C-alpha positions in Angstrom: 5.9 -16.3 -12.5 2.6 -17.5 -10.7 0.7 -15.3 -8.7 2.1 -17.0 -5.6 5.8 -16.5 -6.4 5.0 -12.8 -7.1 2.8 -12.3 -4.2 6.0 -13.6 -2.0 8.4 -11.2 -3.8 5.7 -8.5 -3.4 6.0 -9.6 0.2 9.8 -9.2 0.4 10.3 -6.1 -1.5 6.9 -4.3 0.5 9.2 -5.7 3.9 12.3 -3.7 2.6 10.2 -0.8 1.8 9.4 -0.5 5.4 12.7 -1.0 6.8 14.2 1.2 4.7 11.5 4.0 5.6 12.0 3.6 9.0 16.0 3.8 8.6 15.7 6.8 6.3 12.9 8.5 8.4 15.5 9.0 11.1 17.8 11.4 8.8 14.8 13.0 6.3 11.6 14.4 7.5 8.4 12.8 6.1 7.9 15.5 3.8 11.5 15.3 2.2 11.1 11.2 2.0 7.4 11.6 0.4 9.0 13.8 -2.1 12.2 11.3 -2.8 10.4 8.4 -2.5 7.7 9.6 -5.2 10.7 10.7 -7.4 12.0 7.3 -7.1 8.7 5.8 -7.9 8.9 8.2 -11.2 11.8 6.8 -12.5 10.0 3.2 -13.0 7.8 5.0 -15.6 9.6 4.8 -18.9 10.7 0.8 -17.6 7.1 0.4 -17.1 5.7 1.5 -20.5 8.8 -0.1 -22.2 7.7 -3.3 -20.7 4.1 -3.1 -21.3 4.9 -1.3 -24.6 2.5 -3.9 -26.3 -0.7 -3.6 -24.2 -0.4 0.0 -22.8 -2.0 3.3 -24.1 -3.0 6.4 -23.1 -6.9 6.5 -23.7 -7.8 9.7 -21.9 -11.1 9.7 -23.7 -12.5 7.2 -20.8 -13.5 7.5 -17.2 -11.1 4.3 -16.4 -8.1 6.7 -16.8 -9.1 9.3 -14.6 -9.8 6.3 -11.7 -6.9 5.0 -12.7 -5.0 8.5 -11.7 -7.4 8.2 -8.4 -5.1 5.3 -7.5 -2.0 7.1 -7.7 -3.6 10.1 -5.6 -4.7 7.4 -3.0 -0.9 5.8 -3.2 0.4 9.3 -2.5 -1.8 10.2 0.2 -1.1 6.8 1.9 2.6 7.1 1.5 2.0 10.7 3.0 0.5 9.2 5.9 2.7 6.1 6.4 6.0 8.3 6.3 4.7 10.4 9.1 3.3 7.8 11.0 6.5 5.4 10.7 8.5 9.0 11.8 6.9 9.0 15.2 6.3 5.4 15.8 7.8 2.1 15.6 8.6 0.4 12.4 7.1 -2.8 14.1 3.5 -1.4 14.7 3.2 1.0 11.8 3.9 -1.3 9.2 1.9 -4.1 10.4 -0.9 -2.1 11.3 -1.0 -0.2 8.0 -0.5 -3.4 5.9 -4.0 -4.3 7.4 -5.5 -2.3 4.9 -7.3 -5.4 3.2 -9.8 -5.0 5.7 -10.9 -1.8 4.3 -10.7 -3.2 0.4 -12.7 -6.5 1.8 -15.5 -4.3 3.3 -15.7 -2.1 0.4 -15.8 -5.4 -2.0 -18.9 -7.1 0.2 -20.7 -3.7 0.0 -20.1 -2.6 -3.3 -19.0 -5.5 -5.4 -21.7 -7.8 -3.9 -18.7 -10.3 -3.2 -19.8 -13.1 -0.4 -19.4 -12.7 3.2 -18.0 -15.7 4.6 -17.3 -17.0 8.1 -13.7 -17.0 7.7 -13.8 -13.4 6.4 -15.6 -12.4 9.3 -13.2 -13.7 11.6 -10.2 -12.8 9.7 -11.3 -9.1 10.2 -12.2 -9.3 13.7 -8.8 -10.9 14.6 -6.9 -7.8 12.5 -8.7 -5.4 14.4 -8.1 -7.2 18.0 -4.4 -7.1 16.9 -4.4 -3.3 16.0 -5.9 -3.1 19.4 -3.1 -5.1 21.2 0.0 -3.4 18.9 -1.7 0.1 19.5 -2.1 -0.4 23.2 1.4 -2.2 23.9 4.5 -0.5 24.8 
């Protein structure tokens, strides 16, 4: 599949994730939802290992493995914060605002990975920031 097809399917799956997170948060508190979500995520581990068995290995001797685990820690922390936010706020606001995480990624990439700063990136970030302000101030 092309990157665009994968991206569009991912967009749809994330949309379902946001919808079901709000739907379930009416019945489960945020800590319970987080634990059940992590349990659901862990069920995919055998599938992923089987699917990538030719290119996957546990290599604990290098630092990249630990940074990979740190990515998982950030994922869990983000899910924790997301589930608490969506339990309190409107899904249409929480999901949109939390989906603007590429702003942080872009700024870090510019400063630490020496990626180019373009006018379109700056304008995009500014528009996203205005969007956060509009969404958070609307009733």
